[in-house]
Steps between C-alpha positions, in 0.01 A plus 500: 500500500780412261658752265706372209820711503561473125150567363348689794187284488318446829353162591154565645404384850241222505263559790209279602236751601270339753430825683127483422469121536184429694376171639203513262748473210650175637384151405532225763687203358443137587472166316162593354638795298611382159546832319607838637455818297823695453502869416823693452528868428814691408512874538760759582476659843653831592784488747311721750190276492714187542694652784181604684348152465814328628528739796131465596478117485660434842260748669184331368341211687583182313213328326723205413691258724854628573652224283325644192578866563757654265833594645647845457797544271821486708574871465156595638500286816 
């Protein structure tokens, strides 16, 4: 989080929320797939909710290969 010292404005944290990502939401890609639907949603998340999701992610069994799992922010490792 960055705070501008002159104006006091705070730059929001951009967080990719894949906490509820299930395998049924994934689309297998190969040469036969020409178009992939893309859906983006922006919404504010309370700090407590974000913190709980980040803390719980390592305890859950991974549904994705380790190479696709999100990494924790450096201060939460």
